[in-house]
matplotlib code that plots the C-alpha trace (Angstrom):
import matplotlib.pyplot as plt

x = [-7.1, -5.8, -2.1, 0.0, -2.8, -1.2, 2.1, 0.4, -1.7, 1.4, 3.2, 0.4, 0.2, 4.0, 3.9, 1.3, 3.2, 6.4, 4.6, 3.5, 7.2, 8.2, 5.6, 7.2, 10.7, 9.8, 9.8, 8.2, 4.5, 3.7, 6.0, 4.4, 1.1, 2.7, 4.1, 1.0, -1.2, 0.4, -1.1, -4.5, -3.6, -2.4, -5.6, -7.8, -5.9, -5.8, -9.6, -10.0, -7.3, -7.9, -11.6, -10.6, -8.1, -10.7, -13.0, -10.1, -9.5, -13.1, -13.3, -10.2, -11.5, -13.6, -17.3, -17.0, -14.2, -15.5, -16.6, -12.9, -12.9, -15.5, -13.1, -11.3, -14.6, -15.3, -11.9, -12.3, -15.8, -14.5, -11.8, -14.2, -16.7, -13.9, -12.7, -15.7, -17.3, -14.8, -12.3, -9.6, -11.4, -11.9, -8.3, -7.0, -8.6, -8.0, -4.6, -2.8, -3.8, -5.5, -6.1, -9.9, -11.7, -13.3, -14.5, -11.5, -12.7, -13.4, -9.8, -8.6, -10.7, -9.3, -5.8, -6.4, -7.9, -4.4, -2.8, -1.1, -4.2, -5.8, -2.8, -2.1, -5.7, -5.4, -2.0, -3.5, -6.4, -3.9, -1.8, -4.9, -5.7, -2.1, -2.2, -5.5, -4.1, -1.1, -3.3, -5.3, -2.1, -0.7, -3.9, -4.9, -1.7, -3.5, -5.9, -3.4, 0.3, 0.9, 4.3, 3.3, 3.8, 6.6, 7.9, 10.7, 13.8, 13.9, 17.1, 17.5, 20.3, 17.7, 16.3, 19.6, 19.9, 16.3, 17.1, 19.8, 19.0, 19.8, 17.1, 14.0, 15.6, 14.6, 11.4, 10.4, 10.6, 7.3, 7.2, 5.2, 3.9, 1.3, -0.5, -4.3, -4.6, -1.8, -4.2, -4.8, -1.1, 0.8, 3.9, 2.6, 1.4, -0.7, -2.6, -6.4, -8.1, -10.2, -13.1, -11.9, -11.9, -8.6, -7.0, -8.2, -6.9, -3.6, -3.2, -4.0, -1.3, 1.2, 0.4, 1.1, 4.4, 5.3, 4.5, 6.8, 9.6, 9.4, 9.3, 12.3, 14.2, 13.4, 14.3, 17.8, 18.6, 17.4, 19.6, 19.1, 17.6, 15.7, 11.9, 11.5, 13.0, 10.2, 7.6, 9.0, 9.2, 5.5, 4.5, 6.4, 4.9, 1.4, 1.9, 3.6, 0.7, -1.9, 0.0, 0.1, -3.7, -4.6, -2.6, -4.1, -7.1, -10.5, -13.6, -11.9, -14.4, -15.4, -17.7, -15.6, -14.7, -16.4, -16.0, -13.5, -11.5, -7.8, -5.3, -4.7, -8.4, -8.9, -6.0, -7.1, -10.8, -9.8, -7.0, -4.0, -0.7, 0.8, -1.7, 0.2, 3.3, 1.4, 0.0, 3.5, 4.3, 1.3, 2.6, 5.9, 5.1, 7.6, 7.7, 6.9, 4.1, 1.5, 3.6, 4.2, 0.5, -0.1, 2.4, 0.5, -2.9, -1.8, 1.0, 1.3, -2.1, -3.9, -2.7, -3.8, -4.9, -4.2, -0.6, 2.6, 3.7, 7.2, 5.9, 5.8, 9.6, 11.5, 13.7, 10.6, 9.2, 9.4, 11.8, 14.5, 14.0, 16.5, 14.5, 11.3, 12.9, 14.3, 11.0, 9.1, 11.6, 11.3, 7.5, 7.6, 10.2, 8.3, 5.1, 6.9, 8.1, 4.6, 3.2, 5.8, 4.2, 1.1, 1.0, -2.2, -0.2, 3.4, 3.1, 1.8, 4.8, 7.1, 8.7, 8.2, 10.2, 11.2, 10.1, 12.6, 12.4, 11.7, 8.3, 5.5, 1.8, 2.0, 1.7, 2.9, 0.4, -2.6, -3.5, -3.3, -0.2, 0.3, 0.0, -3.3, -5.4]
y = [-25.8, -24.0, -24.6, -23.9, -22.2, -22.7, -21.2, -18.3, -17.5, -17.6, -15.3, -12.8, -12.6, -12.3, -9.5, -7.6, -7.9, -6.8, -3.8, -2.9, -3.1, -0.8, 1.8, 1.8, 2.2, 4.9, 8.3, 10.3, 10.7, 10.6, 7.7, 5.7, 5.7, 5.2, 1.9, 1.1, 1.2, -2.2, -3.7, -3.1, -5.2, -8.0, -8.0, -8.2, -11.1, -12.9, -12.8, -14.6, -17.2, -18.0, -18.6, -21.2, -22.7, -23.0, -24.9, -27.2, -28.0, -28.7, -31.1, -32.9, -33.4, -36.4, -35.6, -35.7, -33.2, -30.5, -28.4, -27.8, -25.0, -23.0, -20.6, -20.1, -19.3, -16.7, -15.1, -14.8, -13.4, -10.8, -9.7, -9.6, -7.5, -5.0, -4.6, -4.8, -1.4, 0.3, 3.1, 0.5, -1.4, 1.9, 2.9, -0.2, 0.6, 4.4, 4.4, 1.1, -1.4, 1.2, 4.9, 5.2, 8.5, 9.3, 12.4, 14.1, 13.8, 10.1, 9.7, 11.7, 9.6, 6.4, 7.8, 8.9, 5.4, 4.0, 4.6, 3.0, 1.8, 0.4, -1.5, -2.8, -4.2, -5.8, -7.3, -8.8, -10.3, -11.9, -13.3, -15.0, -16.5, -17.6, -19.2, -21.0, -22.4, -23.6, -25.2, -27.1, -28.1, -29.5, -31.3, -32.6, -32.8, -34.9, -32.0, -29.1, -28.6, -25.0, -23.3, -20.4, -16.7, -14.5, -10.9, -10.5, -8.6, -4.8, -3.0, 0.1, 1.3, 2.0, 4.8, 6.6, 6.5, 7.8, 10.8, 11.9, 15.0, 13.1, 10.6, 11.6, 14.2, 15.5, 13.8, 16.8, 19.4, 20.2, 19.5, 20.5, 17.4, 17.3, 14.1, 14.1, 12.9, 15.2, 17.5, 14.6, 14.1, 15.9, 17.6, 17.9, 21.0, 19.9, 21.7, 21.2, 20.3, 23.3, 21.1, 21.0, 17.3, 17.6, 19.2, 16.4, 13.6, 15.4, 15.6, 11.9, 11.1, 13.4, 11.5, 8.1, 9.5, 10.7, 7.3, 5.7, 8.2, 7.9, 4.0, 4.0, 6.3, 4.0, 0.9, 2.3, 1.6, -2.0, -5.0, -6.7, -10.2, -9.7, -10.0, -6.3, -5.6, -7.8, -5.8, -2.4, -3.9, -5.0, -1.4, 0.0, -2.5, -1.8, 2.0, 1.8, -0.1, 2.2, 5.2, 3.9, 3.1, 6.4, 8.2, 6.2, 4.1, 5.7, 4.2, 2.1, 1.3, -1.1, -0.9, 1.7, 4.1, 6.3, 6.2, 8.9, 9.8, 9.2, 12.0, 11.9, 12.1, 15.0, 16.9, 16.3, 17.3, 20.4, 21.5, 21.2, 21.8, 18.6, 16.3, 15.4, 14.8, 12.5, 10.7, 10.0, 8.4, 6.2, 5.0, 4.0, 1.5, -0.9, -3.9, -6.2, -4.1, -6.9, -9.4, -6.8, -6.2, -9.9, -10.0, -7.1, -8.9, -12.3, -11.7, -8.2, -6.6, -9.9, -13.4, -16.1, -19.1, -21.4, -20.3, -21.7, -19.9, -19.4, -17.0, -14.3, -14.5, -11.7, -14.1, -15.3, -11.9, -10.9, -8.0, -7.2, -4.6, -2.3, -2.6, -1.7, 1.3, 2.5, 2.1, 3.9, 6.8, 6.9, 7.3, 9.8, 12.0, 11.8, 12.7, 15.6, 16.9, 16.8, 18.6, 21.3, 22.4, 23.8, 26.0, 24.2, 21.0, 22.2, 23.5, 20.1, 18.2, 19.2, 16.5, 16.6, 19.6, 20.5, 24.0, 26.2, 27.9, 31.2, 30.0, 31.5, 31.0, 27.2, 24.6, 21.1, 20.2, 20.1, 16.6, 13.5, 11.8, 8.0, 7.6, 9.4, 7.0]
z = [-7.0, -3.9, -3.2, -0.1, 1.8, 5.3, 4.1, 2.4, 5.4, 7.7, 5.3, 5.2, 9.0, 9.1, 6.6, 8.5, 11.7, 10.0, 8.5, 12.1, 13.2, 10.4, 11.4, 14.9, 13.5, 11.0, 12.7, 9.9, 10.1, 6.4, 5.7, 8.5, 6.7, 3.3, 4.6, 6.7, 3.5, 2.5, 5.7, 4.2, 1.2, 3.4, 5.5, 2.4, 1.0, 4.4, 4.8, 1.5, 2.0, 5.7, 5.0, 2.4, 4.7, 7.4, 5.0, 4.0, 7.7, 8.3, 5.3, 6.6, 10.2, 11.2, 11.7, 15.5, 15.5, 13.0, 16.0, 16.6, 14.0, 15.9, 17.5, 14.2, 12.5, 15.2, 14.9, 11.1, 11.5, 13.9, 11.5, 8.6, 10.6, 11.5, 7.9, 5.6, 4.8, 7.0, 6.2, 6.0, 3.2, 1.3, 2.0, 0.4, -3.0, -2.9, -1.3, -1.7, -4.5, -6.7, -6.8, -7.1, -7.1, -3.8, -2.0, -0.5, 3.1, 2.6, 1.5, 4.6, 6.9, 5.5, 5.8, 9.4, 10.2, 9.9, 13.3, 16.2, 18.1, 15.0, 13.9, 17.4, 17.6, 14.2, 15.0, 18.2, 16.1, 13.7, 16.4, 17.8, 14.4, 14.1, 17.6, 16.9, 13.6, 15.5, 18.1, 15.4, 13.7, 16.9, 17.9, 14.4, 12.3, 9.7, 9.0, 9.0, 8.7, 9.6, 9.8, 12.0, 11.6, 12.9, 12.5, 9.9, 11.2, 11.0, 11.9, 14.0, 11.8, 9.0, 11.2, 11.3, 7.5, 7.0, 9.3, 7.0, 4.9, 1.7, 2.6, 4.5, 6.8, 10.2, 11.2, 13.4, 10.7, 8.8, 5.1, 2.0, 0.2, -2.5, -1.5, -1.4, 2.2, 3.3, 5.3, 7.7, 8.6, 11.3, 10.0, 6.4, 4.7, 1.6, -1.1, -1.3, -4.6, -5.7, -7.0, -10.6, -11.8, -13.8, -10.8, -8.5, -10.6, -11.0, -7.3, -7.0, -9.6, -7.8, -4.5, -6.0, -7.5, -4.0, -2.5, -5.0, -4.3, -0.5, -0.6, -2.9, -0.5, 2.5, 0.5, -0.1, 3.6, 3.6, 3.1, -0.3, -0.1, 3.1, 3.5, 4.1, 0.7, -0.7, 1.2, -0.1, -3.6, -3.4, -2.4, -5.3, -7.8, -6.6, -6.8, -10.2, -11.7, -10.0, -11.3, -14.9, -14.8, -13.2, -16.0, -18.9, -18.0, -17.6, -15.9, -13.2, -10.5, -7.8, -4.8, -3.1, -5.9, -8.4, -12.2, -13.3, -16.4, -16.3, -16.2, -19.9, -20.8, -18.3, -19.6, -23.2, -22.7, -20.7, -23.1, -20.8, -22.5, -21.3, -22.9, -26.1, -24.1, -21.8, -24.8, -26.0, -22.7, -23.0, -26.3, -24.7, -21.9, -20.5, -22.8, -19.9, -18.4, -18.9, -16.9, -14.2, -13.9, -13.6, -10.7, -9.1, -9.6, -8.4, -5.9, -4.5, -4.5, -4.2, -3.5, -5.9, -3.9, -6.9, -7.6, -6.2, -3.0, -4.4, -7.0, -4.3, -3.9, -5.6, -7.5, -9.3, -10.3, -14.0, -13.1, -10.6, -7.9, -9.6, -12.9, -11.0, -9.5, -12.8, -14.6, -11.8, -12.0, -15.8, -15.7, -12.9, -14.6, -17.9, -16.1, -14.4, -17.7, -19.2, -16.1, -16.5, -19.8, -18.0, -14.9, -13.8, -13.3, -12.9, -9.3, -8.1, -9.2, -6.3, -4.2, -0.4, 0.7, 4.3, 5.4, 7.0, 10.4, 8.7, 7.5, 9.6, 9.7, 9.2, 11.9, 11.9, 14.6, 12.2, 11.2, 13.2, 14.6, 14.2, 18.0, 18.1, 16.1]

ax = plt.figure().add_subplot(projection="3d")
ax.plot(x, y, z, "-o")
ax.set_aspect("equal")
plt.show()
């Protein structure tokens, strides 16, 4: 039975609005979209829960007042139409909650779709839904008790920390980064898959490892215990689980992705030198991996309508944020060690690196800026 639907809907809207504020605060083009991916997760969960909340309100209203949910139905339908079968729906499963195999340009299109205009329009849509829920709650309190959404606090001081060379560095300097949608990002020079299946899946794994690394760096500037810490931790848990599955689970598929072998199976079948090393990592999972994946499935990549709302709070997770960070680093470093055993994988496992002024022939104008789309 659904529990705490009004509070969950309000939190999802608040989370999306806060993610939008973070993309404004973050100056680095790649990191803007690394954070923006999580907004796609929130929208997907919101569509499911707000539809159930609408039905609950309708059931609670007297027969003569059921027409009062008409505008809410229209707003939900508009949001659903915008998202379903769009690049954003695809991006959620290829870039945020999972790492499904897609055509390279489809991935880049989904990456580019995340931009200032798109997020501003979506934020406006969610604010209208929030306002309509508040109107219904004020007019018919017996049918709905709704707390309302708001933007969690983000701090300008974080920006100064991120600019430091020991964190993200100069946001205006181009970087080399081996992420699969890198060619769609201004300021990023990225390698292109050569069409070899093992190479493609290796780049996808490298990309997730990079997402984890950059989120961890941004998290270091954030005050512990705040809601933004929770959002960054959610991103890390989603990426950690997606990375583990991409490394070791073959055949993952849904309506957006294609069936593919995992990294280990690709390396094994193609005779890559790091395969046995990677197999050893598979045999050494975190002892609480199953519980972590359940938290991903029910809290961070989806929102279980039937679970208590407080399960989303960090203090009720089966791990601390520090434990999550340490485990992600363990897996990434082990993966890097395995990749170093074969030249075909070694050169992909390079963290984002700033290019010096002496580099010629590369332009940081290629790709799209956040403000452009």
